[in-house]
N, C-alpha and C positions, 0 to 999 in steps of 0.2 A: 348825578349827572352819570350818561356813561358816555364814553370817548368813543373817538370814532375816529382813528386815523385812513389812507389812499397807501396803498402798495401798490406799484404795479404790474401786478400778472406777469409779466412779460419778465418786468428783472425785480424781482425783492428784493429792496431794499434790506440785507442782513443785522441792521440796528435797528429797523421797526424792528423786526419777525422774533430779534430778542425782548424788544421790551415784552411783542405776546409771548413771547413764551416764557418771560420769567414771574408776566402776568397768573400763567396756569398754575404754575410752578409754585404760588401765591396762593392758591384755594379758588384765586376766580374762573372767570367766566368768561371767555372768550368767541362771538362768532364771526366766524367766514369762508371764504366761498369757496363752494366743492362743482365734483360738475357737474350736477343739474344743480341742487338751492345753497343757500346757506344756512353752513352746519355751528349748532349750536359745542363751543368747545370746554371740558373739561380739562384734567390731568383724571381720565382714568385709576389709575392706583392709587386717588386717595376719597376713600368713602365719604365725609365729605362733601367735595366738594361735590364728585358723582351724587352726593344727595340735594346737591342744590342748581344743579339740571331738571329733575321730577320738579322741584319748585318751580322753581323760574316757569316752566314748560304747563305746571296744574300736570302730569302725566303721570296716569297709573302706576301705583310702583310695583306693577306687577308684571310691568312691559320692561323687560331688560335694553339693553344698549349697545347697539352697536359697536367699536373703535379702531379709528385711522393706525397705522401703525407705520414707519418709517424700510421698513427693511420683513425680508423673511427670520430672519435673525429672530427679531423683537418678537413677530408673528409667532416663534416656537417656545418662545419666554410666557406666554397667557396659556396655552392648548398646553393637556396629556399627552397627543400622538398627532405626526402629519401620517395620511395616507398618500402611497403614489397617486391613482386618482389628485388629493387633495392639491399635490406638491405640479401634477402633470398641468394641473387648473392656473394654477397661478404663475405656476409663469405665461402661459398665456395669454393674458388676463389681468395681472400687473406690472401696474400702475395700472385702474381704472375701475369701471362701478358695479365690480363682480366683491357682493359680501357673502364670503365665508364659514358657514357654522362651524361649528370646532367643540371637542368637551372640552370647556375651559378647568383648567387650574385648582384645585379646591380651594388658593390662598385666598383668590383674588378678593376684588372689594361685593360682600353676597349686593351691598343695590347696586351692583354694574348688572348680575345677570340675573337678578331678580327671584334667586333660588332658584334658575331652568339648570344649571352642570352645563352649560353649553356659554358659547361667548362667538359673535359674529365679527370678524377680521375682515379688515382689506386695506392694505394699499391704496392713496388717492391718486386719482389719474390729474386733477388740479393742483400748479405748480405750488400755490400758497400755499396752497394745505398740506401738499406736499412737504414743506419748505421749514413749514409751523409745527409735524411733527420731528421730522429733523432735529430741531433747533432745539423743541423740548427735551427729546430726547426721553419719553416718555410716548404711549402708548394715548392717545388724544379723544372722546368721542366727540361724535356726531349725529344726532337726532337733528330735521331741520331744526333753524332757531323762530321756532314760533311759539306760543302757548298749541297748544298738543288739541288736535279736531279743526284748527286752520286755516288755512293757504301757504304752503311752504312759500320762502320770502326767494326773490333773485334778485335783491336787491340791495345792502345795507342801509337804505330808506326805510324800508320794507320795516328792515328789524327793529330798528331806531324804535318806529310806532308801535311796536308790541310791547318793547323789550325793554325800553330809555328807562335806567333808572333800577331796573331788573337785575340788567348785567354789569359788566367790568368797562367790555372795552369791542369793539366792530373793527374790525378785519375790512376798508372799503377795497375793493379792485375791481369797481365794475358791474354790470348785470351779467348774474350766470346764465346757464344756459331755458334749464326746467325741464320740461318733460319729463321725462318716467327718474322716477330714486335707481339704485344701485339695483341689481336683482340681490334674490337674497336667494343663498343654496347648502340647503345639510350636508356635511362633508363624513357626518359619524354613522350614516348608511353609503350601504354599499345595493344599489347603487342610489349614487348624493340624488337627495329626493327638493324640488325647487318649493321653495316656501315662499316665493313672491318671483311676480317677475317684472326687470328693469330694462335697462339700457342693453344690459349681458338677452340676447336670446336664448334661447331654452336648444334650440334648433341648431 
């Protein structure tokens, strides 16, 4: 059975977040709220945990996973370089729903990058998601917490209906806003290239 715990989005309990972080660090899968949908978290530096994300979702292994970080410093630990343009975008839109795609360091789990040589990174704007990453002190994966091809969940109950017994823990912080996912922008090119339109518009 998947455990469900309530975490107040306005005042997250540090003890409950530590339990969730400990689960991630043991290789577990934790669903949690983001600005749009509930995401499926694993320790992004643990190849076995990342593989579990693909198995839980039925996600093609050729589809890379974006990760959440708690700071620009953590993002820098994952990428080859950061352009001045990328830093300007981070300063303007992070925390928030803008995922930037960088050239990945070669020692990142190949399961994470799916052999693309790139990694999508952002600092989340949802307080619970950000505090979870801060507590775990590792980058955390964040695809939607549902089987691939299904409707992205906006409630903990929707996650439970699809992934009960498949994942370890769900952080219930009430409904999320839904709508568009994060915008995906490739900053390995000049000028940056829009991959997916999301909550942050191109204009």
